[in-house]
C-alpha positions as CSV (number, residue, x, y, z in Angstrom):
1,M,104.0,82.0,85.6
2,T,100.4,83.2,85.9
3,V,98.1,81.3,88.4
4,R,94.5,81.7,89.3
5,L,93.1,82.6,92.7
6,T,89.8,83.9,94.2
7,I,89.8,87.1,96.3
8,D,86.6,88.0,98.1
9,G,84.5,85.8,95.8
10,A,86.0,87.3,92.5
11,P,88.5,85.2,90.4
12,C,91.7,86.9,89.4
13,D,95.1,86.3,88.0
14,A,98.4,86.7,89.7
15,R,102.1,85.8,89.4
16,L,103.2,82.6,91.0
17,G,105.3,83.3,94.2
18,E,104.5,87.1,94.4
19,S,103.3,88.7,97.6
20,L,99.5,88.2,98.3
21,V,99.2,91.8,99.3
22,D,100.6,92.9,96.0
23,A,98.1,90.5,94.1
24,I,95.2,92.0,96.0
25,T,96.3,95.5,95.4
26,R,96.8,94.9,91.7
27,A,93.3,93.2,91.4
28,G,91.8,96.5,92.7
29,G,91.3,95.4,96.4
30,A,91.8,97.8,99.1
31,I,93.8,96.1,101.7
32,P,95.5,97.9,104.6
33,H,99.3,97.6,105.1
34,V,101.2,100.1,107.2
35,C,104.6,98.2,107.6
36,Y,104.7,96.7,104.1
37,H,106.4,98.5,101.4
38,P,106.7,97.0,97.9
39,Q,110.4,97.8,97.7
40,L,111.2,96.6,101.2
41,G,109.2,93.3,101.3
42,A,107.5,91.7,104.4
43,I,108.5,93.2,107.7
44,Q,105.6,91.8,109.6
45,T,105.3,94.1,112.4
46,C,101.8,95.7,112.0
47,D,99.5,92.9,111.2
48,T,97.1,95.2,109.3
49,C,97.1,93.2,106.3
50,M,95.6,90.1,107.8
51,V,93.5,88.1,105.5
52,E,91.5,84.9,105.7
53,L,93.0,82.1,103.8
54,N,91.4,78.6,103.7
55,G,89.9,79.5,107.0
56,E,93.0,80.8,108.8
57,L,94.2,84.3,109.4
58,V,97.5,85.0,107.7
59,R,99.6,88.1,106.9
60,A,99.2,88.9,103.2
61,C,102.6,90.6,103.0
62,A,104.3,87.4,104.0
63,T,102.2,84.9,102.1
64,A,103.2,83.9,98.6
65,V,100.7,83.3,95.8
66,V,100.0,79.7,94.8
67,D,97.4,78.4,92.4
68,G,93.8,77.9,93.5
69,M,94.0,80.1,96.7
70,T,90.8,81.3,98.3
71,V,91.3,84.6,100.0
72,G,89.0,86.6,102.1
73,A,90.5,90.2,102.4
74,A,87.3,91.9,103.3
75,S,85.6,89.2,105.3
76,A,84.2,90.1,108.8
77,R,86.9,88.0,110.5
78,A,89.8,89.5,108.5
79,R,88.4,93.2,108.9
80,A,88.2,92.6,112.7
81,A,91.9,91.4,112.8
82,Q,92.9,94.5,110.7
83,V,91.0,96.9,112.9
84,E,92.4,95.4,116.0
85,A,96.0,95.6,114.7
86,F,95.5,99.1,113.5
87,D,94.1,100.1,117.0
88,R,97.5,99.1,118.4
89,I,99.3,101.3,115.9
90,L,97.2,104.4,116.7
91,S,98.2,104.0,120.4
92,N,101.7,105.1,119.3
93,H,100.5,108.1,117.1
94,L,98.9,111.4,117.9
95,L,96.5,111.7,115.1
96,Y,96.1,115.4,114.2
97,C,95.9,115.3,110.3
98,T,94.1,118.8,110.0
99,V,97.5,120.6,111.2
100,C,100.1,118.1,109.9
101,D,102.6,119.0,107.3
102,N,102.6,115.4,105.9
103,N,98.8,115.5,105.1
104,N,99.5,115.5,101.4
105,G,97.5,112.4,100.4
106,N,100.5,110.2,100.9
107,C,100.3,109.5,104.6
108,T,99.8,105.8,105.2
109,V,98.4,106.2,108.7
110,H,95.8,108.8,107.5
111,N,94.9,106.7,104.5
112,T,94.5,103.5,106.7
113,T,92.4,105.3,109.2
114,K,89.9,106.3,106.4
115,L,90.2,102.8,104.7
116,L,89.2,101.0,107.8
117,A,86.6,103.7,108.8
118,I,88.1,104.1,112.2
119,E,86.0,106.4,114.3
120,H,87.5,106.1,117.8
121,Q,90.6,104.5,119.2
122,R,90.0,101.5,121.5
123,I,93.4,101.8,122.8
124,P,94.2,105.4,123.9
125,F,97.3,107.3,122.6
126,Q,100.3,106.7,124.9
127,S,103.0,109.5,124.8
128,K,106.6,108.3,124.9
129,P,109.0,109.7,127.3
130,Y,111.4,111.0,124.7
131,Q,112.2,114.3,123.1
132,V,112.0,115.1,119.4
133,D,115.5,114.7,117.9
134,D,116.1,117.5,115.5
135,S,119.9,117.3,115.7
136,N,120.4,116.3,112.0
137,P,120.3,119.3,109.6
138,F,118.0,117.7,107.1
139,Y,115.4,115.7,108.9
140,R,113.9,115.2,112.4
141,Y,112.5,112.2,114.3
142,D,109.4,112.5,116.5
143,P,109.0,109.5,118.8
144,D,105.5,110.4,119.6
145,Q,104.5,110.0,116.1
146,C,106.4,106.8,115.5
147,V,104.1,103.9,114.9
148,L,107.2,101.4,115.2
149,C,106.4,99.8,111.9
150,G,110.1,99.1,111.2
151,R,110.2,100.5,107.6
152,C,113.0,102.8,108.4
153,V,115.1,100.1,110.0
154,E,114.6,97.8,107.1
155,A,115.6,100.4,104.7
156,C,118.7,101.3,106.7
157,Q,119.8,97.7,107.4
158,N,119.1,96.0,104.0
159,V,118.6,98.7,101.4
160,E,121.2,101.4,102.2
161,V,123.0,99.0,104.3
162,N,124.5,101.6,106.5
163,E,123.1,99.6,109.5
164,T,122.6,102.6,111.8
165,L,118.9,102.2,112.8
166,S,117.3,99.6,115.1
167,I,114.5,99.1,117.6
168,N,114.9,97.6,121.1
169,W,111.6,95.8,121.4
170,E,112.5,94.8,125.1
171,D,112.4,98.5,126.0
172,P,109.2,99.3,128.0
173,N,108.9,102.3,125.5
174,P,110.5,101.3,122.3
175,R,111.6,103.8,119.7
176,V,113.8,103.9,116.6
177,L,117.5,104.1,117.8
178,W,120.4,105.6,115.9
179,D,123.5,103.4,116.8
180,G,121.8,102.1,119.9
181,G,120.9,105.5,121.3
182,S,123.0,108.3,119.9
183,T,121.4,111.5,118.6
184,I,121.1,111.4,114.8
185,Q,123.9,113.9,114.4
186,E,126.3,111.9,116.5
187,S,125.5,108.7,114.9
188,S,126.9,106.9,111.8
189,C,124.0,108.2,109.8
190,V,124.9,109.3,106.2
191,S,121.7,111.2,105.6
192,C,120.9,109.1,102.6
193,G,117.1,109.8,103.3
194,H,115.9,106.2,102.8
195,C,114.3,106.3,106.3
196,V,112.4,109.5,105.7
197,T,111.2,108.4,102.2
198,V,109.6,105.0,103.5
199,C,108.2,106.5,106.8
200,P,104.4,106.0,106.7
201,C,103.5,109.0,108.7
202,N,105.1,112.2,110.0
203,A,107.5,110.6,112.5
204,L,110.5,111.1,110.2
205,M,110.1,114.3,108.1
206,E,112.3,116.6,106.0
207,K,112.8,119.9,107.9
208,S,112.2,121.7,104.7
209,M,108.6,120.5,104.9
210,L,107.9,121.6,108.5
211,G,105.9,124.8,108.7
212,H,105.6,125.2,105.0
213,A,103.5,122.4,103.5
214,G,100.1,123.2,105.4
215,F,98.0,126.2,105.6
216,F,98.1,126.2,109.3
217,T,101.4,124.5,110.2
218,S,103.4,127.8,110.0
219,L,101.6,129.1,113.2
220,K,103.4,129.3,116.5
221,K,104.0,126.0,118.3
222,S,101.7,127.1,121.1
223,T,98.9,128.0,118.7
224,L,99.3,124.6,116.9
225,K,99.2,122.8,120.2
226,G,96.0,124.5,121.0
227,M,94.5,123.5,117.7
228,I,95.7,119.9,118.2
229,D,93.9,119.9,121.6
230,V,90.8,121.1,119.9
231,V,91.0,118.3,117.3
232,K,91.5,115.6,120.1
233,G,88.9,117.3,122.3
234,I,86.0,117.0,119.7
235,E,87.1,113.5,118.4
236,P,85.0,111.5,121.1
237,E,81.9,113.2,119.8
238,T,82.4,113.6,116.1
239,G,84.7,110.6,115.5
240,Y,87.7,110.5,113.1
241,G,85.4,110.5,110.0
242,T,84.5,114.2,110.4
243,I,88.1,115.1,111.2
244,L,89.5,113.4,108.2
245,Q,87.0,115.1,106.0
246,V,88.4,118.5,107.3
247,S,91.9,117.4,106.7
248,E,91.1,116.1,103.2
249,A,89.5,119.5,102.3
250,E,92.8,121.2,103.6
251,H,94.8,118.7,101.5
252,A,92.8,119.6,98.5
253,M,93.5,123.3,99.0
254,R,97.3,122.4,99.2
255,E,97.2,120.8,95.7
256,H,96.6,124.2,94.4
257,R,100.0,125.6,95.5
258,I,102.2,122.5,95.9
259,R,103.7,121.4,92.6
260,R,105.3,118.1,91.8
261,T,107.9,118.0,89.0
262,K,109.7,114.8,87.8
263,T,113.4,115.3,87.2
264,V,116.6,113.5,87.1
265,C,119.4,114.0,89.6
266,T,122.5,115.7,88.1
267,Y,125.1,114.8,90.7
268,C,126.4,111.6,89.1
269,G,125.6,109.2,86.2
270,V,123.5,106.7,88.0
271,G,120.3,108.4,86.7
272,C,118.2,108.6,89.8
273,S,114.8,110.3,89.3
274,F,112.4,111.7,91.7
275,D,109.6,114.1,92.2
276,I,110.5,117.6,93.4
277,W,107.8,119.1,95.7
278,T,107.8,122.9,95.5
279,K,105.7,125.7,96.9
280,D,106.2,128.9,95.1
281,R,110.1,129.0,94.9
282,H,110.5,126.9,98.0
283,I,111.6,123.3,97.7
284,L,109.7,121.1,100.1
285,K,111.2,117.8,99.5
286,V,112.5,115.2,97.2
287,A,110.4,112.1,96.7
288,P,112.2,109.3,94.9
289,E,109.8,106.3,95.3
290,H,109.0,105.9,91.6
291,G,112.4,106.3,90.0
292,P,113.1,103.2,87.6
293,A,117.0,103.4,88.4
294,N,116.8,104.1,92.1
295,G,113.3,103.3,93.6
296,I,113.3,104.6,97.2
297,S,117.1,105.1,97.1
298,T,118.8,108.4,97.3
299,C,122.2,109.7,98.6
300,V,122.6,112.8,100.7
301,K,123.2,115.0,97.6
302,G,120.3,113.8,95.7
303,K,117.8,113.8,98.6
304,F,119.0,117.0,100.5
305,G,121.7,118.7,98.6
306,W,119.6,121.2,96.8
307,D,119.7,124.1,99.2
308,F,121.9,126.0,96.7
309,V,118.8,126.6,94.6
310,N,117.5,129.3,96.8
311,S,121.0,130.3,98.3
312,T,121.5,134.0,98.9
313,D,125.0,133.6,97.5
314,R,123.8,132.9,94.0
315,L,124.2,135.6,91.4
316,T,120.9,136.8,90.2
317,T,122.2,139.6,88.0
318,P,124.9,139.4,85.3
319,L,128.2,141.1,86.2
320,I,130.5,142.8,83.7
321,R,134.2,143.4,84.7
322,E,135.5,146.9,84.3
323,G,139.0,147.1,85.3
324,A,139.4,145.4,88.6
325,V,135.7,145.6,89.7
326,F,132.4,144.1,88.5
327,R,129.3,146.1,87.9
328,A,125.7,144.8,87.7
329,A,124.3,144.7,84.2
330,S,121.1,143.6,82.4
331,W,120.7,140.4,80.7
332,D,120.5,142.1,77.3
333,E,123.6,144.1,77.8
334,A,125.5,141.0,79.1
335,L,124.4,138.8,76.2
336,S,125.1,141.5,73.6
337,L,128.6,141.8,75.1
338,V,129.3,138.2,74.9
339,A,128.0,137.9,71.4
340,S,130.1,141.0,70.2
341,R,133.4,139.6,71.8
342,L,132.9,136.0,70.3
343,A,132.2,137.6,66.9
344,S,135.3,139.8,67.2
345,I,137.6,137.0,68.2
346,K,136.3,134.9,65.3
347,T,136.8,137.6,62.9
348,E,140.4,138.4,64.1
349,S,141.7,134.9,64.8
350,G,139.2,132.4,63.4
351,G,136.7,130.1,65.0
352,D,139.4,127.7,66.4
353,A,140.5,130.5,68.7
354,I,137.3,129.9,70.8
355,G,136.6,126.8,72.9
356,F,133.4,125.7,74.6
357,I,133.1,123.5,77.7
358,S,129.7,122.0,78.6
359,S,129.2,121.0,82.4
360,S,128.4,117.4,83.2
361,K,125.5,118.8,85.3
362,C,123.8,120.0,82.0
363,T,121.2,117.8,80.4
364,N,122.0,116.1,77.1
365,E,119.8,118.6,75.3
366,E,121.7,121.5,76.7
367,S,125.1,120.0,75.8
368,Y,123.7,119.4,72.2
369,L,122.9,123.0,72.0
370,M,126.3,123.9,73.3
371,Q,128.0,121.9,70.4
372,K,125.5,123.2,67.9
373,L,126.7,126.7,68.9
374,A,130.2,125.8,68.7
375,R,130.1,124.0,65.3
376,A,127.3,125.8,63.4
377,V,127.7,129.3,64.8
378,I,131.3,129.8,65.6
379,G,132.7,127.1,63.2
380,T,134.9,125.2,65.6
381,N,135.1,121.6,66.9
382,N,136.7,122.9,70.1
383,V,133.8,121.6,72.4
384,D,134.3,119.4,75.4
385,N,132.7,118.1,78.5
386,C,134.3,117.4,81.8
387,S,132.9,113.9,81.9
388,R,135.4,113.0,79.2
389,Y,138.3,113.5,81.6
390,C,137.0,111.6,84.5
391,Q,135.5,108.7,82.5
392,A,138.3,108.3,79.9
393,P,140.0,105.4,82.0
394,A,136.8,103.6,82.5
395,T,135.9,104.1,78.9
396,M,139.2,102.7,77.6
397,G,139.0,99.7,80.1
398,L,135.4,98.8,78.9
399,F,136.4,99.1,75.2
400,R,139.3,96.6,75.8
401,T,137.3,94.2,77.9
402,V,133.8,94.2,76.6
403,G,134.3,96.1,73.3
404,Y,131.9,98.9,74.3
405,G,132.9,102.2,76.0
406,G,129.9,102.3,78.2
407,D,127.7,100.3,80.6
408,S,127.1,96.8,79.2
409,G,124.5,95.8,81.7
410,S,121.8,97.2,83.9
411,I,121.6,98.1,87.7
412,T,119.5,94.8,88.0
413,D,122.5,92.9,86.6
414,V,124.7,94.3,89.2
415,E,122.3,93.1,91.9
416,Q,122.0,89.7,90.5
417,A,125.7,89.1,89.7
418,D,127.6,86.4,91.5
419,L,130.8,88.5,91.8
420,I,131.4,92.2,91.7
421,L,134.9,93.4,90.9
422,I,135.6,97.1,91.8
423,I,138.8,98.7,90.5
424,G,139.8,102.2,91.5
425,S,136.3,103.3,92.4
426,N,135.1,104.6,95.7
427,T,131.6,103.6,94.8
428,A,130.0,104.3,98.2
429,E,131.1,108.0,97.8
430,S,131.0,108.6,94.1
431,H,127.7,106.5,93.1
432,P,126.1,105.8,96.5
433,V,122.9,104.3,95.1
434,I,124.8,101.8,93.0
435,A,126.9,101.1,96.2
436,T,123.6,100.2,98.0
437,R,122.8,97.6,95.4
438,V,126.2,95.9,95.8
439,K,126.1,96.1,99.6
440,S,122.6,94.7,99.8
441,S,123.4,91.7,97.5
442,H,126.7,91.2,99.3
443,K,125.0,91.0,102.7
444,R,121.7,89.2,101.8
445,D,122.5,87.0,98.9
446,G,126.2,86.0,99.4
447,Q,127.4,88.0,96.4
448,K,131.3,88.0,96.3
449,L,133.0,91.4,96.3
450,I,136.6,92.0,95.5
451,V,138.1,95.4,95.5
452,F,141.4,96.8,93.9
453,D,142.1,100.3,95.2
454,L,144.8,102.5,96.7
455,R,142.4,103.6,99.5
456,E,140.8,101.5,102.1
457,H,137.3,103.0,101.8
458,E,134.0,101.5,102.7
459,M,133.7,99.0,99.9
460,A,137.2,97.8,100.6
461,R,136.2,97.2,104.2
462,R,133.2,95.3,103.2
463,A,135.1,93.2,100.5
464,D,135.8,89.5,100.6
465,L,139.2,90.3,99.2
466,F,140.7,93.7,99.3
467,L,144.0,94.1,97.3
468,H,146.2,97.2,97.5
469,P,147.9,97.2,94.2
470,Q,151.4,98.6,93.6
471,S,153.1,99.3,90.3
472,G,153.9,96.3,88.4
473,N,152.5,94.0,91.2
474,R,151.4,91.1,89.0
475,P,151.4,88.5,91.8
476,L,148.3,90.2,93.3
477,L,146.4,89.8,89.9
478,A,147.6,86.1,89.6
479,E,146.3,85.5,93.2
480,C,142.8,87.0,92.4
481,N,142.7,84.9,89.1
482,H,143.5,81.8,91.0
483,A,140.8,82.4,93.5
484,L,138.2,83.1,90.8
485,S,139.2,80.1,88.7
486,A,138.9,77.8,91.7
487,G,135.5,79.0,92.3
488,Q,136.3,79.6,96.0
489,R,135.1,82.6,98.2
490,P,138.4,84.2,99.2
491,R,138.9,85.1,102.8
492,T,138.9,88.6,104.0
493,R,142.5,89.9,103.8
494,R,144.4,93.0,103.0
495,V,147.5,92.9,101.0
496,P,150.0,95.7,101.8
């Protein structure tokens, strides 16, 4: 339902019940928000989105739109509250954008400093008494750069639902904690990358970015420290405005060598999409925020499992077997050999003597070309795909139940369902992003979860009812049917 409200004197339309910060942003207003993320909701830790509503200061992220609102997002009182809140944030962050690998136009702290025209910090930066945690092979955490916004905690607790991250606000020097204080590598972290994706600054960063994204960031640490000291030394005289202009000029230079390519993950069939950041042939990072199927969500494979691209173990030259050994060959020689051997087999034994298998990691277009080669060139229908083998049971089950051998609903349907029934699938391992949707709805919305499986995996441990089926064990099915027909939430139990 569309309603009418007034923002800084200008009337605009919004959706009833949506977040006020979203309505202001969509209307073209520039409102700061550090802890708020559209896919995380209101966290309410930063207070930078304060606005004036009917004479009172409220958080725009936690205020729902109603008809007839009069909002002052850029009023003097609202702007003063926003600046005061952001001052507290900067006291936790050493601002040195000119030599930061995260200065690629997407740093929320950098952009908010510019938006609020901050020239000097009223509250000086306070270093935290903790070391950088680089124990994880894929990303590192720098407490001195952490603004304690809570985005990473929210993503871990209620999106990924791995429930590893937390912040002890009673600590004199709070920081993000992994399992209450473990190193990242020793914790229950599954390296899904949600926390890194939503971090509004450079506190959580991919190791593949460090020393590669910027023009100066590959310098020795001692040299970089000296450059940072220079930046902080001139800040009292020049203000942040001049420093940000230098950093934005350097960011513009980066745009000429950093490429962003949209692609779809090939690890499973969920259909996660993301932008791949590359510099030359070096992959800097995977940025998933705009994927229609996954949003901010990734698994360890999709977010970090691409080091094979530049692996030194990859074959870069065709090899031809001669006896018991292989020799290097040119592409022309190798392709000519394959073509001649296929032609000779077809002549001697017919096209059906040849079979083709297309990898499930290929795109639909590549698989189409493979079957075209098989049918139109070789003259055989012997073409297959490994997906047929692993999906055959599910396909048959879907045909028998819903009359269609594929997904009959959307990922949103999975999130909104009252009951999820998982049969013979280790969803958290095989399709982690789908598992996050089930885990989140189960935790936050009371969704019922029943798991039939031979293994007691993560989804089974989370289930309201976990049934361990045995051959011909019809009483278990009857028990499940009875619970469902009675409309009751089954107690957690495990049946041997």
